[in-house]
N, C-alpha and C positions, 0 to 999 in steps of 0.2 A: 503494500500500500504506499502510495505516494505521500509526503509530509512536506509541510512547508518549510522552505529553507530560505536564508538570506543571500541572495545571488548578486553581486555587486555588478554595477552597470559596466565598470574598467574590465570586466572578463573579456569583452570583445576586442581590448587594447593588447592582450596577450599576443606577442609576435609569433610565438610557436603554435597558438590555438589557430590563429588565422590561417595558417598554412594547410589546415586540414579542410575536409569537404565540409560543406555547410551542415549536411545531415550529421555528421560526427561531432561538430560543434554543438548542435541541438541536442544528440545524445548525450555527449559530457554533461551538460547543464542538466539533463533529466535525471543523470545516475545521482546528482546530489540530494534529489528529492526522494529516490528510491532506496538510498544506504539509510542504515540505522544510526543511531547516535554516535557510532564510532568511525561512520564513513564506509560500513562493509555491507555487502549485499551478496547473495548468491550468484554465482555465473553461470545465468541459463538464459542464454540469447533470445530463445523463442519468448519466453516470459517478458524479457526485458523489452523486447521489440513491440510486444503486444500492449504494452503500458505506456512506452514513450512514443513510438511511432506506427501507430496500428494501421493507419491509412496509406503507408507508403511502402513501396517495394523495395526494399533494402537489405542487405546482409549485416544483421546486425553483430554476428560472429567476427566477421571481417572488420568491421567497425571499432569493436572493443579491442580487437588485434592492434590496430592502427593507434588506437588512444593509449594503448600499452607501449607501443614503440615510440609514440612521442613523450612518454614519461608522465602523462596525467593520472593513469591508474595503474594498478599492479594486479595481475590475474595469478592466482595461486590456489593450490588445493591442500586441504589438511584432513588426512584419513579418508582420502577418497571423496572428499566434498569440494567442489569447485568455488571458489569465492572470488569477489572483486574488493579491492580497498581503493576507495578514492583519495590519492595522495594529497597529504596536508588538508585534509578535512578539518581537523581538530584546530587548525590554525585560524579557520576563517567561519567557524560555527559554533554557536553555543546553545545546544538544543534545550527544549523547555526541561525542566526539572522533574516533571510527570511522565516525560516520555521514556518508554520502557527499555531497559537497558539490553545491550547488545548480548545475543546468545551466539554470535559467530566468532569463530577463533581467528587472532589476528596473525599477520606473517611477521614473525622475528627469527632471528637466529638467537636462541636464548641458551642452547645446550651448552656451548663450550665459551660463549663470550665471558671476558671477565665483567664484573659488576660495574667498575667504573667507566666503563668503555661507552663513548657519547657517539660512536659512528653511525651515521644515518645509513638505512637500507635503500633509501630511495633518493632520486634528486630532487631539488627543490622546484617543483613547479606549483603556482599559485592561481588564483583566479584572474588577476590582472596586473599585479605589481610584485615587488619585490619585498615589501613589508605589510605585515597584517594592520588592517584598518582599524583605528578604535571602534569599541562598539558604541553605537549612538543610542542615547537614552529616549529618543522619542520615536525610535523606529516601530512600524505597525507589525513587524513579524516578531511572534513571541520568542522566536530562538535567541534574538539579539538582546533580551532582557534578562536572560540568566546568567550569572557570572560564571565564569569557565572555571571548573573544579577538575577538569579531567587530567590535569597535570598531576594532583594529588594522587591518582590511580596507578596502579602497577599495570605495565602495559599486557602481560600476560596472567591469566587467572582471574578469578573474580574478586573485584574490588570489595573492600571493607573484611576480607577474609584474612585472620592471622594464621599464618602457617609455621607450626612449632619448629624450630631447629632440630636437627638431629641429635646434638647434645642433650636436648630437654625430654627424648625418647628414651624411656629406662625399663628396666624389668626388675623387680624385686628379687634380691638375692643372686641377680646374674650381671650386675653392672649395666654400662650404657650401650645400647644396641644401636648399632648404624643401619639405616635402610639401605637397600643394594641400591648403587647408581646405574643407571640404564646408560648403556653404550651408546654414545652418540651416533647418528646415522652418517656414514662419510659422504653420501649423497646428497644431504639435505640441501635444497634449495636448487639442485640442478636442474630438475624439471622446468622450474619457471625461466632459468636462464636459458637453457634450450629452445624454449618455446618462443623467447623474445629474439632469439639470435636469428639473424636473417639468412645464414647458410647453415642448414642442417645436414652436415655430412660427416662422416666416420665419428657417429655417437660415441662408439667405445672409446676411442682415443680422448674425445673431449671429457668422457667420465674419468678415465684415469688423470687427466689433467685438473679435473676439479677435485679429486680425492687429496691431492698435494696441498691444496689451498687452505689457509687457517681461515676461520671465521671473519675476521675484520678483512681479509683479501677478498673471500667472497661478496662481503657487503659492499667493497669498494668497487668491483666488478659490476655488481649489479646497479650501482649507482651512476656509474660512467657510460654503461651500454646504451642507453637511449641517445645520448648525445653522439656516441660514436655512430649509430645507425642514420644520423643526419648528415654525416661528412660527404663532401662531394666523392671522393674515391669510392664510398660504399654504394652511393646512389647511382654512379654512372654505369653505362653499358649493363644494365640489368643485373647489377652486384657481382660483376665478373671480378672485381679487384677485393671482394670481402675475403679476409683471411678465413681459414677454417677455424672453427671454435676451438679445438686443440691447440691451435699455434697461437691463438689470441691469448688464450689463458696462461699457456706455457712461457710466453714472451711478456707477461704482465703488460699486455698492450693497453689496459684501461689507464695505466700511468702516462700513457703518451701524451704530448702536446698537441691540443686538436688545432685544425686549421681555424683561423678567424675571419675568412673570406665569406661572403654571403653563401649560404647553403643553397645549392639548386635543387628547384621543385619544379614538377611538371605545371606547364599553365593550368589553370583553372578553366572548365568550361562555363563558369558562370560570369566571365568577365568582358569586358567589351559589349555588353549586349546593346548599350545605347548606340552604337555605330553600325549596327546592322539595319538594312534597309528592310523591314518587316513587310512592306507593300509590292516588294519587287515581285513580277509575274503574276500579280493580281489587278483585278480592275474593280472599281467601286461601283455598286448597284444605287438605284434611287433612293433605296430604303436606307442606305447607309452600310449595308453589309458588303462583304468582298466575295469575289468568285475569281477561279484561276481564269486568267486572261486567254481568248482565244487567240490562236495563232491565224493572222490574216494572210491569204494566199498572195 
């Protein structure tokens, strides 16, 4: 069910967003309304299309992929459940205090990451500017009236629950008992990386390269990938010069300095419409309508 959200007018000034198809921009805006209070929703393209673009013949799955490649959303799965995270949702929304808590798990590398780590999993893409705007007290949207307390919550697990430390778990007469520590998945996050990477070849080699990375390196690679996907060398000649995923990972190519020149994008079919002669080949009728002009012998 869609919810009322505070969408800033400056969203259309985002230079990365305007490079997308108009339908993709509209879908991105509607995702904010479909997402729960944490910016998450189930990744079900058919249902999303039915709610966001019910009367348009579009490929919602492809549009979501394009939004993910551009760095506006993250598509991931947890225990077989496919999910979407609207990036930087908490930065721009303060849901109503009575809105139901999210029951969808977030995407985070928490297994082996040190507690003091502040590395970002995703790049900074926002609605329209590089800074969050202040909450306006006279806004008519209830979302903007509630103070943001999300930063007080732990990103993983249920907010408000106190988890006892292992030292607090004891058995009378047997001393302290430490719970078994689950082994981290060496391929955690790889499916998300491989889905976003534009050249999906030699997956086995890519998996081997992924296993060699530590948690922070995986986070850095995921954060840098959307920007690399927009580089001219990756876009030209149908992606001929995109390196294999294993080569990109083994070479730590996410650390490469990116080109600052304007990224090439294919021309939009929605431009220069005012320069087209829409009456060419037609002749106006007395009642003001047009029909195809007859060729005279």
